C-alpha positions in Angstrom: 114.0 138.7 102.4 115.0 135.2 103.4 112.7 133.2 105.7 114.0 131.6 108.8 114.9 128.1 107.7 113.3 126.5 110.8 110.0 128.1 109.9 109.5 127.3 106.2 107.0 124.6 107.0 104.6 126.9 108.9 102.2 127.8 106.0 101.7 124.2 105.0 101.3 123.1 108.7 98.7 125.9 109.4 96.8 125.1 106.2 96.6 121.4 107.1 95.5 122.2 110.6 92.9 124.6 109.4 91.6 122.0 106.8 91.1 119.3 109.4 89.5 118.9 112.8 90.9 115.7 114.4 93.9 114.8 116.6 97.4 116.2 115.8 100.7 114.5 116.4 104.0 116.2 116.2 107.2 114.1 116.0 109.9 116.5 117.1 108.9 119.8 118.8 110.2 123.2 118.1 109.5 126.9 118.5 108.2 127.1 114.9 105.6 124.3 115.2 104.7 123.4 118.8 103.2 126.8 119.7 101.1 126.6 116.5 99.9 123.1 117.3 99.2 124.0 120.9 97.1 127.0 119.8 95.1 125.0 117.2 94.5 122.3 119.8 93.1 124.7 122.3 91.2 126.9 119.8 89.5 123.9 118.0 89.2 121.7 121.1 91.2 118.8 119.6 93.8 116.6 121.1 97.4 117.0 120.2 100.6 115.1 121.1 104.1 116.5 120.8 106.8 113.8 121.1 110.3 115.0 121.7 113.6 113.0 121.9 115.8 115.9 123.3 115.4 116.4 127.0 116.5 120.0 126.8 113.9 120.8 124.1 111.3 118.8 125.9 111.8 120.9 129.1 111.4 124.1 127.1 108.3 123.0 125.3 106.6 121.3 128.2 105.3 124.7 129.3 103.0 124.6 126.3 101.2 121.5 127.5 97.5 121.9 128.2 94.6 119.5 129.0 94.3 118.9 125.3 98.0 119.1 124.2 100.4 116.6 125.8 104.1 117.1 125.4 105.8 113.7 125.8 109.5 112.9 126.3 110.9 109.9 124.3 114.0 109.0 126.4 117.1 107.2 125.3 118.5 109.8 122.9 121.6 111.9 123.7 122.4 115.3 122.2 125.6 117.4 122.6 125.6 121.0 123.7 124.7 122.3 120.3 121.9 119.9 119.8 123.6 117.3 117.6 122.6 113.7 118.1 125.4 111.8 120.0 124.8 108.1 119.7 125.9 106.0 122.6 128.8 103.8 122.0 127.8 100.2 121.0 124.2 101.1 120.2 123.0 100.6 116.7 120.7 103.0 114.8 118.2 100.1 114.6 118.0 100.1 118.4 117.1 103.8 118.4 114.4 103.1 115.8 113.1 100.3 118.0 112.8 102.8 120.9 110.6 105.0 118.8 108.5 102.1 117.5 107.9 100.8 121.0 107.0 104.3 122.2 104.6 104.8 119.3 103.0 101.5 120.1 102.1 102.8 123.5 100.0 105.6 122.0 97.2 103.1 121.2 95.9 103.4 124.8 95.3 107.1 124.3 92.4 106.3 121.9 93.2 109.0 119.3 91.5 107.2 116.4 92.5 108.5 113.0 95.1 111.4 113.4 94.2 114.4 111.2 97.8 115.7 110.9 101.1 114.1 111.7 104.0 116.5 111.5 107.3 114.7 111.2 110.4 116.8 111.9 112.3 115.0 114.7 115.9 114.5 115.5 117.8 112.4 114.9 116.8 112.5 111.3 117.0 108.8 110.7 113.8 108.4 112.8 111.7 110.3 110.2 111.1 107.6 107.7 110.0 105.0 110.3 107.6 107.6 111.7 106.2 108.3 108.2 105.7 104.6 107.7 104.0 104.2 111.0 101.5 107.0 110.3 100.9 106.0 106.7 97.6 104.4 107.6 97.0 106.2 110.9 96.9 109.8 109.7 94.9 111.7 107.1 97.9 113.9 106.3 101.6 113.6 107.0 103.8 116.7 106.7 107.6 116.5 106.5 110.2 119.3 106.7 113.6 119.5 105.0 112.4 117.3 102.1 114.9 118.4 99.5 117.5 116.6 101.6 116.3 113.2 100.2 119.7 111.5 100.5 120.3 112.7 104.1 116.8 111.7 105.5 116.3 108.8 103.0 112.8 110.1 102.2 112.6 108.0 99.1 111.2 105.6 98.2 108.7 106.0 101.1 107.2 109.3 100.0 106.5 107.9 96.5 104.4 105.2 98.0 101.6 107.5 99.0 98.4 107.9 96.9 98.7 111.7 97.0 101.7 114.1 97.4 102.2 117.8 97.1 105.6 119.5 97.5 105.7 122.9 99.1 108.7 124.5 97.3 108.1 128.2 97.9 110.7 128.4 100.6 113.9 126.4 101.5 114.1 124.1 103.3 111.1 122.6 101.5 108.2 120.6 102.9 105.9 117.9 101.6 102.4 116.8 102.5 101.3 113.2 101.7 98.1 111.2 102.2 96.7 107.8 101.4 93.2 109.2 102.1 92.9 112.7 100.5 94.0 114.7 97.5 97.0 116.9 98.7 96.6 119.3 95.7 94.0 121.2 97.8 97.0 122.9 99.3 98.5 124.2 96.1 97.1 127.7 96.7 100.0 128.1 99.2 102.4 128.5 96.2 100.7 131.1 93.9 103.3 130.6 91.1 102.6 126.9 90.9 98.8 126.9 91.7 97.6 127.2 88.1 
């Protein structure tokens, strides 16, 4: 039986959340990650932030916000009726990356300290690599979804710069966990065929 392609990261995300106990940041919310993150946040009494660029998705997910889990809207991004990013005429991709960088810079006042898990799965996809670079020294673990689409998301060479990496290839789309602080092979039990 095929797994829903929007949910193939869940086992890795749950494993990383269960393995850690600090703050959680989700770059790009969705029904297959935000409810999990919200539940872990409440159950383990840890802070979580979900940052969403789509106003429609933000409005849907904002109902999951709690005292510990903030759902934040990153404005300035337009999407069409089917959810595809629709860049504004005359705006460069770099200007959208700057929007995200400036927004992330404002997180410092939230005093999160070291983030345990940063889940990077936002739209538009060109924001993912800058988010990974931002969290490289601010998160214990960073998880990305859709990682077999290297050329589309431009995941390389950035993923190869981390001290540790483990590719979760059991389902497609695939996911990857990276860290500059910990050995990611602790998660290899998630893929029994490759765990030996």
